[in-house]
C-alpha positions in Angstrom: -43.3 -11.2 -90.8 -42.7 -10.5 -87.1 -39.6 -12.8 -87.1 -38.1 -10.7 -89.9 -38.8 -7.4 -88.1 -37.3 -8.8 -84.8 -34.3 -10.2 -86.7 -33.8 -6.8 -88.4 -33.9 -4.9 -85.2 -31.4 -7.2 -83.5 -29.1 -7.0 -86.6 -29.2 -3.2 -86.6 -28.6 -3.0 -82.8 -25.6 -5.4 -83.0 -24.1 -3.4 -85.9 -24.5 -0.2 -83.9 -22.8 -1.6 -80.9 -19.8 -3.1 -82.8 -19.4 -0.1 -85.1 -18.5 2.3 -82.3 -16.0 -0.1 -80.7 -12.3 0.4 -81.5 -9.8 -1.5 -79.4 -7.1 1.0 -79.9 -9.3 3.9 -78.7 -11.5 3.0 -75.7 -14.8 4.8 -75.5 -15.3 8.0 -73.5 -15.7 7.4 -69.8 -18.2 9.3 -67.8 -16.9 10.1 -64.3 -13.4 8.8 -64.9 -12.4 9.3 -61.3 -14.7 6.5 -60.3 -12.7 4.1 -62.6 -9.2 5.5 -62.1 -8.9 6.8 -58.6 -6.5 9.7 -57.9 -4.3 9.1 -54.9 -3.9 12.1 -52.5 -1.3 12.5 -49.8 -2.6 12.7 -46.2 -3.1 16.3 -45.1 -2.1 17.6 -48.5 -3.6 20.7 -50.2 -6.7 19.8 -52.0 -8.5 21.5 -54.9 -11.8 20.4 -53.5 -12.0 23.5 -51.3 -11.9 27.0 -52.8 -10.0 28.6 -49.9 -7.3 25.9 -49.8 -8.1 24.5 -46.3 -9.1 20.9 -45.7 -12.4 21.4 -43.9 -15.1 24.0 -44.2 -16.2 25.9 -41.2 -19.9 26.0 -40.5 -21.8 29.3 -41.0 -21.4 31.5 -38.0 -24.4 31.3 -35.6 -25.6 27.9 -36.9 -26.5 25.0 -34.6 -26.2 21.4 -35.6 -29.5 19.4 -35.8 -30.4 17.7 -32.6 -27.9 19.7 -30.5 -29.1 21.8 -27.6 -26.7 24.3 -26.2 -25.7 23.7 -22.6 -26.0 27.0 -20.7 -23.7 26.3 -17.7 -20.0 27.1 -18.1 -17.2 24.8 -17.1 -16.4 26.6 -13.9 -17.0 26.1 -10.2 -19.8 28.7 -10.5 -21.3 26.8 -13.4 -21.2 23.6 -11.3 -22.9 25.3 -8.4 -25.6 26.8 -10.6 -26.2 23.4 -12.3 -26.4 21.7 -8.9 -28.9 24.2 -7.7 -31.2 24.6 -10.6 -30.7 22.1 -13.4 -33.4 19.4 -13.5 -34.0 16.4 -15.8 -36.4 16.7 -18.6 -36.8 12.9 -18.5 -39.4 11.2 -16.3 -38.2 8.5 -14.0 -39.5 5.4 -15.8 -38.5 1.8 -15.8 -37.1 2.1 -19.3 -35.0 5.2 -18.4 -33.7 3.5 -15.2 -32.8 0.3 -17.1 -30.9 2.3 -19.7 -29.2 4.2 -16.9 -28.1 1.0 -15.2 -26.7 -0.3 -18.5 -24.8 3.0 -19.3 -23.5 3.2 -15.7 -22.2 -0.3 -16.0 -20.3 0.7 -19.2 -18.9 4.1 -18.3 -19.0 4.6 -14.5 -18.8 1.3 -12.6 -15.1 0.7 -13.4 -14.2 3.6 -11.1 -17.3 4.2 -8.9 -18.2 0.5 -8.4 -21.5 -1.2 -9.2 -23.0 0.0 -5.9 -21.7 3.6 -6.2 -19.4 3.1 -3.2 -16.3 4.2 -5.0 -14.9 0.6 -5.1 -14.7 0.0 -8.8 -12.1 -2.4 -10.4 -9.7 0.5 -11.1 -9.9 1.7 -7.5 -9.3 -1.9 -6.3 -6.3 -2.2 -8.6 -5.1 1.2 -7.3 -5.1 2.8 -10.8 -7.2 5.7 -9.4 -7.2 6.5 -5.7 -9.8 8.5 -3.8 -12.9 7.8 -5.9 -15.7 9.1 -3.7 -18.7 7.1 -2.6 -22.0 8.7 -3.6 -23.1 8.4 0.0 -20.5 11.0 1.0 -21.5 13.5 -1.7 -24.1 16.2 -1.8 -25.1 15.6 -5.4 -28.2 16.4 -7.5 -29.2 15.3 -10.9 -28.0 18.7 -12.2 -24.5 18.3 -10.6 -24.3 14.7 -12.0 -25.2 15.9 -15.5 -22.7 18.8 -15.3 -19.9 16.5 -14.2 -20.7 14.0 -17.1 -20.7 17.0 -19.5 -17.4 18.6 -18.4 -15.7 16.2 -16.0 -14.3 17.2 -12.6 -10.9 16.7 -10.9 -9.6 13.3 -12.2 -12.8 12.4 -14.0 -12.8 13.4 -17.6 -15.8 14.6 -19.7 -18.1 11.9 -21.0 -19.9 14.3 -23.4 -18.3 12.5 -26.3 -19.5 9.1 -25.2 -23.0 9.7 -24.0 -25.6 12.0 -25.4 -28.0 14.4 -23.6 -30.7 11.8 -22.8 -28.1 9.2 -21.7 -26.5 11.6 -19.3 -29.9 12.2 -17.7 -30.5 8.4 -17.5 -27.2 7.9 -15.8 -28.0 10.7 -13.3 -31.3 9.0 -12.4 -29.4 5.7 -11.7 -26.7 7.5 -9.7 -29.4 9.1 -7.5 -30.9 5.6 -6.9 -27.5 4.3 -5.9 -27.0 7.2 -3.5 -30.4 6.5 -1.9 -29.6 2.7 -1.5 -26.2 3.5 0.1 -27.8 5.7 2.8 -30.1 2.8 3.9 
């Protein structure tokens, strides 16, 4: 009895599947753009945006998650203010110093040298001249952070390469290099 019921269900299911199939008319596709992509030209107008522009602007006054505004402007006065009053929120720990050493080796040592003496590989090859030694500079962790944020003179900004915490870690390592150069 069970075999007859199972056979009947299978027969009905197979008839239902084949009865809807017509090779001359394919079945309706849900989300046809997933199967048949539409090619768009680069920088062309797109119906995806109601106002016709390619990207939507964020709502005025909003702040992206994880982003903290930097209060010091990219001016000489901003540099002096950061140098005088900006302090690191990170504690000087072995982990932060190790990360600072690693980041300094990646982003800074090519110009400033592994010791902070201004004798990096680009200075030795005369690609950049006049890279200062940290021993000759009156720097603080705030001034280092500010320079990493905005850049100064020939040095460009590193804000796009290193995040907030990484800038502080580099600043901690630079201060250690400065202290070792004065010995």
